[in-house]
C-alpha positions as CSV (number, residue, x, y, z in Angstrom):
1,M,-19.9,-50.2,8.1
2,N,-18.5,-49.3,11.5
3,M,-17.1,-45.9,12.5
4,Y,-13.5,-47.0,12.0
5,D,-14.2,-47.9,8.4
6,R,-16.0,-44.6,7.8
7,L,-13.0,-42.8,9.2
8,D,-10.7,-44.7,6.9
9,D,-12.9,-43.7,3.9
10,L,-12.8,-40.1,5.1
11,D,-9.0,-40.1,5.3
12,K,-8.8,-41.5,1.7
13,I,-11.2,-38.8,0.5
14,R,-9.1,-36.1,2.2
15,Q,-5.9,-37.4,0.7
16,T,-7.5,-37.5,-2.8
17,A,-8.7,-33.9,-2.3
18,A,-5.2,-32.8,-1.2
19,L,-3.7,-34.0,-4.4
20,G,-5.7,-31.5,-6.5
21,G,-5.1,-32.3,-10.1
22,G,-2.9,-35.2,-9.3
23,P,0.9,-36.0,-9.0
24,E,1.8,-35.2,-12.7
25,K,0.3,-31.7,-12.6
26,I,1.9,-31.1,-9.2
27,D,5.3,-32.0,-10.7
28,R,4.7,-29.5,-13.5
29,Q,3.8,-26.8,-11.0
30,K,7.1,-27.5,-9.2
31,L,9.1,-27.3,-12.5
32,K,7.8,-23.8,-12.9
33,G,9.2,-22.8,-9.5
34,K,5.7,-22.7,-8.0
35,L,4.5,-24.3,-4.8
36,T,1.2,-26.1,-4.5
37,A,-1.8,-24.3,-3.1
38,R,-1.5,-26.1,0.2
39,E,2.2,-25.6,0.5
40,R,1.7,-21.9,0.2
41,I,-0.8,-21.9,3.0
42,E,1.5,-23.9,5.3
43,L,4.3,-21.3,4.6
44,L,2.1,-18.3,5.2
45,L,0.3,-19.4,8.4
46,D,1.7,-20.2,11.8
47,K,2.6,-23.9,12.0
48,G,-0.4,-26.2,12.4
49,S,-2.9,-23.4,12.6
50,F,-4.8,-24.0,9.3
51,V,-8.4,-25.2,9.4
52,E,-9.9,-26.0,6.0
53,L,-13.4,-25.1,5.1
54,N,-15.6,-26.6,2.3
55,A,-13.1,-29.2,1.3
56,F,-15.7,-31.5,-0.2
57,V,-17.4,-28.9,-2.5
58,R,-17.6,-30.0,-6.2
59,S,-18.5,-28.3,-9.4
60,R,-22.0,-29.1,-10.8
61,Q,-20.1,-30.2,-14.0
62,P,-19.8,-34.1,-14.1
63,G,-16.5,-35.4,-12.8
64,G,-15.4,-32.3,-11.1
65,P,-12.6,-32.7,-8.5
66,L,-13.1,-32.3,-4.7
67,G,-12.5,-28.7,-3.7
68,D,-13.2,-27.3,-7.2
69,G,-9.7,-25.8,-7.6
70,V,-9.4,-23.7,-4.5
71,V,-8.5,-24.3,-0.9
72,T,-10.2,-22.1,1.6
73,G,-10.1,-21.8,5.4
74,V,-8.8,-20.0,8.5
75,G,-5.5,-19.9,10.4
76,K,-3.2,-17.7,12.3
77,I,-0.3,-15.3,11.6
78,H,1.7,-14.1,14.6
79,G,-1.0,-15.8,16.7
80,R,-3.8,-13.7,15.3
81,P,-6.6,-15.2,13.1
82,V,-6.8,-14.6,9.4
83,S,-9.1,-16.0,6.6
84,L,-7.8,-17.0,3.2
85,F,-8.1,-18.8,-0.1
86,S,-5.4,-20.4,-2.2
87,Q,-6.2,-21.2,-5.8
88,D,-4.9,-24.6,-7.1
89,F,-3.5,-24.3,-10.7
90,T,-3.3,-28.1,-11.0
91,V,-7.1,-28.2,-11.2
92,S,-8.3,-26.7,-14.5
93,G,-5.5,-24.1,-14.4
94,G,-7.1,-22.6,-11.2
95,A,-10.0,-21.4,-13.4
96,L,-12.9,-19.9,-11.4
97,G,-16.3,-21.5,-11.7
98,E,-19.6,-21.3,-9.8
99,M,-18.6,-23.4,-6.8
100,H,-15.0,-22.2,-6.7
101,A,-16.4,-18.6,-6.4
102,K,-18.9,-19.7,-3.8
103,K,-16.1,-21.1,-1.6
104,I,-14.2,-17.8,-1.8
105,A,-17.4,-15.8,-1.1
106,D,-18.1,-18.0,1.9
107,V,-14.7,-17.5,3.5
108,M,-14.9,-13.8,2.8
109,D,-18.2,-13.7,4.6
110,F,-16.5,-15.5,7.5
111,A,-13.7,-12.9,7.5
112,F,-16.2,-10.1,7.5
113,K,-18.4,-11.5,10.3
114,N,-15.4,-12.3,12.5
115,K,-13.4,-9.2,11.6
116,T,-10.2,-10.9,10.5
117,P,-7.8,-9.9,7.7
118,F,-8.5,-11.6,4.4
119,I,-5.8,-12.9,2.1
120,G,-6.2,-14.3,-1.4
121,L,-3.4,-16.4,-3.0
122,N,-4.1,-16.0,-6.7
123,D,-3.0,-18.6,-9.3
124,S,-5.7,-18.8,-12.0
125,G,-6.2,-18.6,-15.7
126,G,-9.4,-16.7,-15.2
127,A,-13.0,-17.6,-15.7
128,R,-13.9,-21.2,-16.4
129,I,-15.2,-21.0,-20.0
130,Q,-17.3,-24.2,-19.7
131,E,-19.4,-22.6,-16.9
132,G,-20.0,-19.4,-18.9
133,V,-22.0,-16.7,-17.1
134,L,-22.0,-18.7,-13.9
135,S,-18.2,-17.9,-13.7
136,L,-18.8,-14.3,-14.4
137,N,-21.5,-14.1,-11.8
138,G,-19.1,-15.7,-9.3
139,Y,-16.6,-12.9,-9.8
140,G,-19.4,-10.4,-9.2
141,H,-20.1,-11.9,-5.8
142,I,-16.4,-11.7,-4.9
143,F,-16.1,-8.1,-6.0
144,H,-19.2,-7.1,-4.1
145,R,-17.6,-8.6,-0.9
146,N,-14.3,-6.8,-1.6
147,V,-16.1,-3.5,-1.5
148,L,-18.1,-4.4,1.6
149,C,-15.0,-5.5,3.4
150,S,-13.0,-2.4,2.4
151,G,-12.2,-0.3,5.4
152,V,-13.6,-3.0,7.7
153,I,-10.8,-5.6,7.5
154,P,-7.4,-5.5,5.8
155,Q,-7.5,-7.2,2.4
156,I,-4.3,-8.6,0.8
157,S,-3.9,-10.2,-2.6
158,V,-0.9,-12.3,-3.5
159,I,-0.3,-13.0,-7.3
160,L,1.8,-16.2,-7.5
161,G,0.8,-17.2,-11.0
162,P,-1.5,-15.9,-13.8
163,C,-4.3,-13.6,-12.8
164,A,-6.2,-12.7,-16.0
165,G,-9.4,-11.2,-17.3
166,G,-12.0,-10.4,-14.7
167,A,-9.9,-12.0,-12.0
168,V,-7.7,-8.9,-11.8
169,Y,-10.4,-6.7,-10.3
170,S,-10.5,-8.4,-7.0
171,P,-6.8,-7.7,-6.3
172,A,-7.4,-4.1,-7.6
173,L,-10.1,-3.7,-5.0
174,T,-7.9,-5.0,-2.1
175,D,-5.6,-2.9,0.0
176,F,-2.2,-4.4,-0.9
177,V,-1.0,-6.5,-3.8
178,F,2.1,-8.8,-3.7
179,M,3.6,-10.4,-6.8
180,N,6.1,-13.2,-7.4
181,E,8.6,-11.7,-9.8
182,K,9.2,-15.0,-11.7
183,T,5.6,-16.4,-12.0
184,G,3.1,-13.6,-11.2
185,R,1.2,-12.2,-14.1
186,M,-1.7,-9.8,-14.1
187,F,-3.6,-8.4,-17.1
188,I,-7.1,-7.9,-18.3
189,T,-6.4,-8.9,-21.9
190,G,-3.5,-11.3,-22.5
191,P,-0.8,-11.2,-25.2
192,K,-2.8,-13.3,-27.7
193,V,-5.8,-11.1,-27.5
194,I,-3.7,-7.9,-27.8
195,K,-2.0,-9.3,-30.9
196,T,-5.3,-10.1,-32.5
197,A,-6.9,-6.8,-31.6
198,T,-4.0,-4.4,-32.2
199,G,-1.2,-6.3,-33.9
200,E,1.1,-5.6,-31.0
201,H,3.6,-8.3,-29.9
202,V,4.3,-8.6,-26.1
203,S,5.3,-11.3,-23.7
204,P,3.2,-12.1,-20.6
205,G,6.0,-10.7,-18.4
206,E,6.4,-7.5,-20.4
207,L,2.7,-7.0,-20.3
208,G,1.8,-7.8,-16.8
209,G,4.8,-9.0,-14.8
210,A,5.7,-8.0,-11.3
211,S,8.3,-5.3,-12.4
212,I,5.6,-3.7,-14.6
213,H,3.0,-3.5,-11.9
214,N,5.5,-2.5,-9.2
215,S,7.2,0.3,-11.1
216,I,5.0,1.5,-14.0
217,S,1.3,0.8,-13.5
218,G,1.4,1.0,-9.7
219,N,-1.1,-1.8,-9.5
220,A,1.1,-3.8,-7.1
221,H,2.8,-2.8,-3.9
222,F,5.4,-5.5,-3.2
223,S,7.3,-8.2,-5.0
224,G,9.7,-11.1,-4.3
225,D,11.7,-13.6,-6.3
226,S,10.0,-16.7,-4.9
227,D,6.7,-17.9,-3.3
228,E,8.6,-18.2,0.0
229,S,10.0,-14.6,0.0
230,V,6.6,-13.1,-1.0
231,L,4.7,-14.9,1.7
232,Q,7.2,-13.9,4.4
233,E,6.6,-10.3,3.3
234,V,2.9,-10.7,3.7
235,R,3.5,-11.9,7.3
236,K,5.7,-8.9,7.9
237,L,3.1,-6.4,6.6
238,L,0.4,-7.9,8.9
239,S,2.6,-7.3,11.9
240,Y,1.9,-3.5,11.5
241,L,-1.9,-3.8,10.9
242,P,-4.9,-4.2,13.3
243,Q,-7.3,-7.0,12.7
244,N,-10.1,-4.7,11.8
245,H,-11.3,-1.1,11.8
246,E,-12.4,-1.4,15.5
247,E,-9.0,-2.2,16.8
248,K,-5.7,-0.2,16.9
249,P,-2.4,-1.6,15.4
250,P,-0.5,-4.0,17.6
251,V,2.2,-2.5,19.8
252,R,5.7,-3.8,20.2
253,P,7.9,-3.3,23.2
254,R,9.9,-0.1,23.0
255,P,13.6,-0.8,22.1
256,A,15.7,-1.2,25.2
257,E,18.3,1.5,25.9
258,D,17.1,3.5,22.9
259,D,18.2,7.2,23.0
260,D,15.5,9.4,21.6
261,L,18.0,12.0,20.5
262,R,19.3,11.5,17.0
263,P,22.4,13.6,16.3
264,G,22.8,11.9,12.9
265,L,19.9,14.1,11.7
266,M,22.1,17.2,12.0
267,T,24.3,16.1,9.1
268,L,21.9,14.5,6.6
269,L,20.9,17.7,4.7
270,P,23.4,19.1,2.2
271,E,24.4,22.7,2.8
272,D,23.3,23.6,-0.7
273,S,19.4,23.5,-0.6
274,Q,19.4,22.6,-4.3
275,R,21.3,19.3,-3.7
276,P,19.4,16.0,-3.3
277,Y,19.7,13.5,-0.5
278,D,18.0,10.3,0.5
279,V,14.9,11.0,2.8
280,K,15.0,7.3,3.8
281,Q,18.0,8.1,5.9
282,I,15.9,10.6,7.9
283,I,13.1,8.0,8.2
284,R,15.5,5.4,9.6
285,E,16.8,7.9,12.1
286,I,13.3,8.7,13.3
287,A,11.9,5.2,13.4
288,D,12.8,2.3,15.8
289,N,15.8,0.5,14.4
290,G,15.1,-1.7,11.4
291,T,11.3,-1.2,11.5
292,F,10.7,0.9,8.3
293,F,8.7,-1.2,5.9
294,E,8.5,0.6,2.6
295,V,5.4,0.3,0.4
296,Q,5.5,0.7,-3.4
297,K,9.2,1.4,-3.4
298,H,9.6,1.1,-7.2
299,F,6.6,3.2,-8.1
300,A,6.6,7.1,-8.1
301,K,10.0,7.2,-6.4
302,N,9.7,11.0,-5.8
303,A,7.4,10.0,-2.9
304,V,8.2,7.5,-0.1
305,I,5.5,5.7,1.8
306,G,5.6,2.9,4.3
307,F,5.1,1.7,7.9
308,A,7.4,2.0,10.8
309,R,7.4,1.9,14.6
310,I,8.2,4.9,16.7
311,A,8.7,3.8,20.3
312,G,7.0,0.6,19.5
313,E,3.9,2.2,18.1
314,A,3.0,1.6,14.4
315,A,2.8,4.7,12.1
316,G,2.3,5.4,8.5
317,I,5.0,7.6,6.9
318,V,4.7,9.8,3.9
319,A,7.7,11.7,2.6
320,N,9.1,13.6,-0.4
321,Q,12.2,12.0,-2.0
322,P,14.6,14.7,-3.2
323,K,16.6,12.1,-5.0
324,H,13.9,11.8,-7.6
325,L,12.3,14.7,-9.5
326,A,13.6,16.9,-6.6
327,G,10.8,15.4,-4.5
328,S,8.1,17.2,-6.5
329,L,4.5,15.9,-6.6
330,N,3.2,14.4,-9.8
331,I,0.2,12.3,-10.9
332,D,1.6,9.0,-9.8
333,A,2.9,10.3,-6.5
334,A,-0.5,11.8,-5.8
335,D,-2.2,8.5,-6.3
336,K,0.4,6.6,-4.3
337,I,0.2,9.0,-1.3
338,S,-3.5,9.5,-1.2
339,R,-4.4,5.9,-1.2
340,F,-1.9,5.1,1.5
341,I,-3.3,7.9,3.7
342,R,-6.9,6.6,3.3
343,F,-5.7,3.1,4.2
344,C,-4.0,4.3,7.4
345,D,-7.0,6.4,8.3
346,S,-9.3,3.3,7.9
347,F,-7.3,1.3,10.4
348,H,-6.3,3.8,13.1
349,I,-2.7,4.1,12.0
350,P,-1.3,7.6,12.8
351,I,0.4,9.4,9.9
352,L,3.7,11.2,9.9
353,T,4.5,13.5,6.9
354,L,8.1,14.6,6.2
355,V,8.0,17.6,3.8
356,D,10.7,18.7,1.4
357,V,8.8,19.7,-1.7
358,P,9.5,22.3,-4.4
359,G,5.9,22.1,-5.7
360,F,3.9,20.1,-8.2
361,L,5.9,18.8,-11.2
362,P,5.5,21.3,-14.1
363,G,4.9,20.2,-17.6
364,I,2.3,19.8,-20.4
365,R,2.2,16.1,-19.9
366,E,1.3,16.4,-16.2
367,E,-1.3,19.2,-16.9
368,H,-3.0,17.2,-19.7
369,G,-2.8,14.0,-17.7
370,G,-5.0,15.6,-14.9
371,V,-2.5,16.6,-12.2
372,I,-5.1,19.0,-10.9
373,R,-7.5,16.1,-10.2
374,H,-4.9,13.7,-9.0
375,G,-3.3,16.3,-6.8
376,A,-6.7,17.1,-5.3
377,K,-6.8,13.5,-4.0
378,I,-4.0,14.3,-1.6
379,L,-5.8,17.3,-0.3
380,Y,-9.0,15.3,0.1
381,A,-7.3,12.3,1.8
382,Y,-5.5,14.4,4.4
383,A,-8.5,16.6,5.1
384,E,-10.7,13.6,5.4
385,A,-8.4,11.6,7.7
386,S,-9.3,11.7,11.3
387,V,-6.3,9.8,12.8
388,A,-3.4,11.6,14.4
389,K,-1.6,13.6,11.7
390,V,1.8,15.1,12.4
391,T,4.0,17.0,9.9
392,V,7.7,17.9,10.0
393,I,9.0,20.3,7.3
394,V,12.6,19.4,6.9
395,R,13.6,21.7,4.1
396,K,11.4,23.2,1.3
397,A,7.6,23.6,1.4
398,Y,6.5,25.6,-1.6
399,G,3.2,26.5,-3.1
400,G,0.1,24.3,-3.3
401,A,2.3,21.3,-2.5
402,Y,3.0,22.8,1.0
403,V,-0.8,23.1,1.5
404,A,-1.5,19.6,0.2
405,L,1.1,17.8,2.4
406,N,-0.8,17.9,5.7
407,S,-0.5,21.6,6.5
408,K,-2.1,23.1,9.6
409,A,-4.9,24.6,7.5
410,L,-5.7,21.2,6.0
411,G,-6.2,19.6,9.5
412,A,-2.7,18.6,10.8
413,D,-2.7,18.1,14.6
414,A,0.9,19.3,14.9
415,V,3.3,20.8,12.4
416,F,7.0,21.2,13.2
417,A,9.8,22.7,11.1
418,W,13.6,22.5,11.2
419,P,15.3,25.9,11.5
420,N,16.5,25.7,7.9
421,A,12.9,25.2,6.5
422,E,11.6,27.5,3.7
423,I,7.8,28.0,3.5
424,A,6.7,30.1,0.6
425,V,4.7,30.3,-2.6
426,M,8.0,29.5,-4.4
427,G,11.8,29.9,-4.0
428,A,13.2,33.4,-3.5
429,G,15.1,33.3,-6.8
430,E,12.1,32.2,-8.8
431,A,9.9,34.9,-7.2
432,A,12.4,37.6,-8.0
433,D,12.7,36.4,-11.6
434,I,8.9,36.6,-12.0
435,L,8.5,40.0,-10.4
436,F,11.4,41.5,-12.3
437,A,10.7,39.8,-15.6
438,G,11.3,42.2,-18.5
439,E,12.7,44.9,-16.2
440,K,16.2,46.4,-16.5
441,G,16.3,47.6,-12.9
442,P,19.6,47.5,-10.9
443,E,20.7,44.0,-9.8
444,A,21.0,45.4,-6.2
445,E,17.3,46.0,-6.2
446,K,16.6,42.4,-7.2
447,E,19.0,41.1,-4.5
448,R,17.2,43.2,-1.9
449,H,13.9,41.7,-2.9
450,M,15.4,38.2,-2.8
451,R,16.6,38.7,0.7
452,A,13.1,39.9,1.7
453,F,11.6,36.8,0.1
454,E,14.0,34.6,2.0
455,K,13.0,36.3,5.3
456,A,9.4,35.9,4.5
457,A,10.0,32.2,3.8
458,S,11.6,31.7,7.2
459,P,9.8,29.1,9.5
460,F,9.7,31.9,12.1
461,T,7.3,33.8,9.9
462,A,5.0,30.8,9.6
463,A,5.3,30.1,13.3
464,R,4.4,33.8,14.1
465,H,1.1,33.3,12.2
466,G,0.4,29.9,13.9
467,M,0.9,27.8,10.8
468,I,3.8,25.9,12.6
469,D,3.5,24.7,16.2
470,D,7.2,24.7,16.9
471,I,10.6,25.1,15.3
472,I,12.7,22.2,16.5
473,D,16.3,21.1,16.7
474,P,16.6,18.3,14.1
475,K,18.3,15.9,16.6
476,E,15.2,16.2,18.8
477,T,12.8,15.2,16.0
478,R,12.2,11.6,17.2
479,K,11.8,12.7,20.8
480,R,9.2,15.3,19.8
481,L,7.3,12.9,17.6
482,I,7.1,10.3,20.4
483,Q,5.7,12.9,22.8
484,T,3.3,14.3,20.2
485,F,1.9,10.9,19.0
486,D,1.5,9.9,22.7
487,M,-0.6,13.0,23.4
488,L,-2.7,12.3,20.3
489,K,-3.5,8.7,21.3
490,N,-7.1,9.5,22.3
491,K,-7.8,12.0,19.6
492,R,-11.5,12.2,18.4
493,D,-12.6,14.2,15.4
494,I,-16.1,15.4,15.1
495,R,-17.2,15.3,11.4
496,P,-20.4,16.1,9.6
497,D,-23.0,13.3,9.4
498,K,-23.1,12.2,5.8
499,K,-23.2,9.1,3.7
500,H,-19.8,9.6,2.1
501,G,-17.9,12.3,0.3
502,N,-17.0,12.4,-3.3
503,I,-13.2,12.1,-3.7
504,P,-11.9,13.4,-7.1
505,L,-11.1,10.1,-8.7
């Protein structure tokens, strides 16, 4: 057989491998509104950049298809290399077996060695029952690599179909999880098992759909109504991230003719300090136009987190949202904020904190749920982070929540306050009520003490004691942030030599 014949055979084998489970199963995939594993890769990556790895791997089981139900390889997004896998539901429902897992582990090793982001496109019914413990062992190898890669390269999971049983732990170990709202499902025990075990009836979507994980459990960070929209969001996220922990985030050109003064910031706060407003309006005024990319927008809405660009430079933003629970901190907000801070710190992304917080959310449910432990995560994350950390107090900063949200004492590099800011243990009215509880003293005396509390809460008091670096004109906020982050570009923190700390999980 000459070389040309061999090449013809190779092309036929590749065509067979590309069909996965065959035309009929591909048609069924399309009827569900799902793209094939290879179509997803083509959409995600820059055109023509995909290079497949281990295409001819087969299961040890007789008659196993080429590729063993997963496509792995490398490609580029925005011209920068990434490594990825895409599970093929047309082959045994995308179930993971020994060689399927080996392919994923191999491409993870490639990502780790070459310091490229790693992306998993998940569409699998879980472990391959026929391969028993070999499947479970395969998951273990993947989880181990997820942990080794954590903080070294960005890891992104995309749930475009079922992701059940042990399969869910790999996404949970990665940095960001995207879900297709129509087809993505994620749960440890499915509806049938739950019905058998507890008698509860629940649909797959109600149990582990995108809306559940994006708004209630907090297990997911983004969602979209189609494979196409979800994959475009993955590309957008990567535009803010470095390739690995040794690099800094990519810089974009500073917007042309961009005035750093933002007079719109003068009118966003209500005159009544008890009234809510949308902190995202402040973020959009501070950030380069159209660059704010919110993370976990549907979960713990009393906190806002996300990426933005300030004069072309990427930054992570943490803010209280007075529109929800008055911007107070609770268990879910603490988890949301602290994990985001730790991600930013892992990958040299400076952190901007916008503070308007009345305190931690009071209540028996919060206390019994462990708000102390969860709140401590924020303290730990900010204190541990060594990237540039800047805080702007835009209105209230009360009690322990003031301390937790990147205060000077906790390690902030710069803290600014607007002239209307209030920094205190609590509001003047609440303080007076506590001090005069049960007393029948004259109302004038109470008023006098309230005025004293208000004076003590003035940002000038905090500035006098060095807890605030400057009190700034709101319209100059963006300008001051550009200057400050520029000065902090070469920041180096000297930390104790240790294996690792013990965050209060």
